[in-house]
C-alpha positions as CSV (number, residue, x, y, z in Angstrom):
1,M,4.3,-4.9,-15.1
2,E,0.5,-4.6,-15.0
3,Q,-1.0,-4.4,-11.6
4,A,-3.9,-6.5,-10.3
5,Y,-6.5,-4.9,-8.2
6,Q,-8.5,-6.6,-5.4
7,K,-11.3,-5.1,-3.2
8,T,-10.9,-5.9,0.4
9,I,-13.8,-7.7,2.3
10,F,-13.1,-5.7,5.6
11,G,-15.4,-2.7,5.8
12,D,-15.1,0.2,3.5
13,W,-11.5,0.1,2.5
14,E,-10.5,1.2,-0.8
15,E,-9.2,-0.9,-3.6
16,I,-5.4,-1.7,-3.0
17,P,-3.0,-2.1,-5.8
18,L,-1.3,-5.6,-5.7
19,L,1.3,-7.6,-7.6
20,P,0.1,-10.7,-9.3
21,K,-0.5,-13.6,-7.0
22,A,-0.8,-11.2,-4.1
23,L,-3.5,-12.1,-1.6
24,G,-4.6,-8.8,-0.2
25,G,-3.6,-5.8,1.9
26,F,-3.8,-4.7,5.5
27,R,-4.4,-1.4,6.7
28,S,-1.4,-1.8,8.9
29,G,0.9,-1.4,5.9
30,Y,1.5,-5.0,4.8
31,R,0.5,-7.1,1.8
32,T,0.9,-10.9,1.2
33,R,2.2,-12.8,-1.6
34,V,2.3,-16.6,-2.4
35,V,5.6,-18.0,-3.7
36,S,7.1,-21.4,-4.1
37,R,8.9,-22.8,-1.2
38,D,12.3,-22.5,-3.1
39,A,11.7,-18.8,-3.2
40,C,11.6,-18.4,0.6
41,K,13.8,-15.5,1.8
42,W,14.6,-17.2,5.2
43,P,14.2,-21.0,4.8
44,Q,15.9,-21.8,8.1
45,F,13.1,-19.6,9.8
46,L,10.2,-20.9,7.8
47,I,7.2,-21.8,9.9
48,C,6.2,-25.0,8.2
49,S,6.8,-28.6,9.2
50,H,4.3,-29.9,6.6
51,E,6.6,-29.9,3.4
52,C,4.2,-27.4,1.8
53,K,5.2,-26.4,-1.8
54,E,4.1,-22.8,-1.5
55,I,4.4,-20.2,1.2
56,V,2.8,-17.0,2.2
57,Q,5.0,-13.9,2.7
58,L,4.0,-10.8,4.6
59,I,5.6,-7.8,2.9
60,S,6.0,-4.4,4.3
61,F,4.4,-1.6,2.1
62,V,7.1,0.9,3.5
63,S,10.3,-1.1,2.8
64,N,8.9,-3.7,0.3
65,E,10.8,-6.3,2.4
66,V,9.6,-9.7,3.4
67,E,8.7,-9.4,7.1
68,F,7.3,-12.9,7.7
69,E,6.9,-16.3,6.0
70,L,4.6,-19.2,6.8
71,C,2.8,-21.9,5.0
72,K,-0.9,-22.1,4.2
73,I,-1.7,-24.4,7.2
74,E,0.2,-22.2,9.7
75,A,-1.4,-19.0,7.9
76,L,-4.9,-20.4,8.5
77,H,-4.1,-21.4,12.1
78,M,-2.6,-17.8,12.7
79,A,-5.8,-16.2,11.2
80,E,-8.0,-18.3,13.4
81,V,-6.0,-17.4,16.6
82,L,-6.1,-13.6,15.6
83,T,-9.8,-13.7,14.8
84,R,-10.4,-15.4,18.2
85,A,-8.5,-12.7,20.0
86,A,-10.0,-9.7,18.2
87,K,-13.5,-11.2,18.9
88,D,-12.5,-11.4,22.7
89,M,-11.7,-7.9,22.6
90,Q,-15.2,-6.7,21.9
């Protein structure tokens, strides 16, 4: 399978090899992937009450296992909360 490459927008990080439909990588050792709701690994624990058709999976670079799943709405909310917390640390 051919790998896609995406340059991160956070500082001077190097390009990270990603699978198709991947959204990016984190220096902490995780990448994200968008899959259909039907492909959810743990539907009983899915963070989504909006009936979204696609979900975001957080995947470990070390184990290549899905560590966390949530919908776009909840992902954006989590990003906002984390951004606010990071800014408060400065």
